[in-house]
N, C-alpha and C positions, 0 to 999 in steps of 0.2 A: 841527513833524513831524519824527519820527525818521527818518533816512536810512542805509540799508546800502548797502555798496558792491556793486553786481551784477558781480561778477568775471568771470562767463561771457562776458555782453556786452561788457565793456569790453575784454577779451581780444580778442574777436572783432573789434571797431572798430580796435584798434592792431594786428592782426594784417595789417589792409589799409590801414593808415594809410601816405600818400604814394603809393599805386598810383594810376594813370590811370581807376580805376573810380569811378561815382557810387554813393558809399555811403548807402543808403537804410534809415533805420530805421523800420520799420512794425510794427503791432500795433493791438488794440482801445482804445477810450477809456480812460483811466484807468489803464494798464496801466505806466505810467514812463517813457515814451519821452522827454519833455523834460528829466525829472530825469537821464536816463541821458545825454543828451548834454551837459547842463550839466557833470555829473561827468567826462566825457570831455576837455572843454574845459578844466577846472580841472588834471586830469592832465597834459594838453598845455603848460599854462603852467607847471607845476612842471619839466618836462623841457627846456623850451624857451622861458624867459621873454621871448626876443626875437621869437617867432613872431609874426606878424600874423595875428590872429584876428579874422574878422568874424562877430558873431552877430546872426542876426535872428530875433527872436520875434513871429510874427505874433499872437500873444495878448497882445502889449502894444499898447496903442492908440498909443505914440507910434511905432510902426512902421506905422500905418495908411496913410500917405501912398505907402508902396511896395506896396500891393496891386495896383497897377497895374504889369502887367510891363515896360512901357518905363521908369518910374520905379524899379523893382525894378534893372533892369539897369544903369541909369546910377548908380546908388547904389554897387552893388557895384564897377563899374569903377573909381570914384573911390577906393575904399579900397584899391586894389591898392597894394602896394609893392615897387620893385625890390630884387633880392638879399636877399629875404627868405623864410621858409616862409609863404606865404600859403594860408590854411584858412578857407574859407567854411562854415557852419553856419547851417541856416534852419529853423526850427522851426514845424511846422504849414503847411507848404509851400502846401496845398491852398486857403489863403485868399488866394491870389495866382492871380486867373484867367489862364490861359495861361502858368503858370508854367514848363510843359515848354520852352518856347520859349528862356527866359533860361537856364534849365540846361544844355540843350542847346549854347548859344551859348557860354557860358562854358567850358564841358567842351572843345569844340572847340580853344580857345586854350590848352590845356596848361599854364595858368598857376595854376590853383586847385586846392586838394586839397578836394573838394566833400563835404558831409554834409548830409543834409535828414532832416526826419521827417514823418510824414503819416498819418492813420486808414487803417486797412484799407479803408475805404469808396473810397477816393479814389486808393490805391497797393497794389490788389491784385497779386499777383505775376503774374497773369496779364495785368495792364494795362501792367506795366513795359516790356515790348518794343514795344510801340506808342508809349509815351509819350515814352521816351529813344533817340535814335539811339546814344549811346555805351555802353560797356559799363556794367552795373549789378553791385552788389553787394548785395543783399538781406539786412538782419538783422531776423527776426521777433521782437520783443518779446512777453512773456507777461506775465500777472499772476505774483504772487509763486509760486514752486514751494515744496514743503514745506521744503525745506531753507533756503531764503531765510525762509520763515515763522517756524520755529523761531529761525533767526539774529536775526529783528527782537525778538523776544518772550524772547530768551534761553532757549529752551527746550531742557532735555537730556533729558529723559525722551520718548521717541518715540511711545508709546503714547497719552501724555497730550496731546503734540502733533497727532500724528494726528487724535484726537477733535476737537480744537479746530479744526484746519486744515479738516478736512470740515464744521465748522458755520461758520465765519467767513470761509473762501474766502481768495483771494490777492489782492484788490483792496486795496491797500495805504490808500486812502483812506477805508475804512470803519472803519481800526482808531483813528481819532480819535474815534469816538463811543464812549463808555462804555455805554451802554443798548442791549440788543439790538433795541428798536424802532427806535431812531434808526440803527443799522447796516442793518436791514433795508430801512428808507426809503431810505437812501445806495443800496444795492445795486439797488433797484426802480428808481431814477431813472436809474442808469447803464445797466440793462437796456433801460428804455424809449427811452432817446437811442439806443442803438445799433439797437433795432429800427425806431423811428418815422423819427430824424432821419437814419440812416445807410443801412439797408436799403431802406426805403420811398422816400426821395429819389433813391437811387442807382439803381433800378430800376423807378422810376415804378409802383410796385405801387398797384393801384385798390381793391385789398380788402384794408387794413391789419388789419381785426378778423379776418380768416381767416390772416393771417401770425401774429398773437398767438395763436391758437388752436393753430396748429402748432407753434409754439415752447413754448408750454405745455406740449404732448404729449410733445415731444421730450425736454424738460428732466426731465417726471416719468419 
């Protein structure tokens, strides 16, 4: 899959690098949070190859043993290196139950530069103040903007680009599919996941059929 550098978000991350804030990358599913974090890590390595970067990706089954928060805390503590820049990056943090206990504990030690990603369903801005005792710096990531869409497809004609953008949208995952039906199927699956798995589960909605009707109406 082709990857473009999302400079706006990278600049925001680097603007708060090294601060005592807990940097929280949030956004809806499939908007590019994980790739943004990986790009940030690679950029940090370029600037400081000696940095001790601990990257935990809870989408990777090899990190499954650390989904228990005591185990996660123990693992991170063991990775700390004295007299180095210690950076902790945790992707899809919501997959560890009680993750906020670990993050708050590590943050209180003032030894780690902390970056985490998570779905909006679990890390809404209204929830951050209750989850974390330390200061947080949220970075809200969105699907591709029009300019990013044009950069991805190397489009120079704004009229043609806008016509395609309105039709194809900003979810880069759909660009891998050649056929319009396949792209539509992908987008429908993303939409279904957002509504059914995220909103219905988070707010314990008892009538998901009504929610689907409301979302269809709003989108129309």
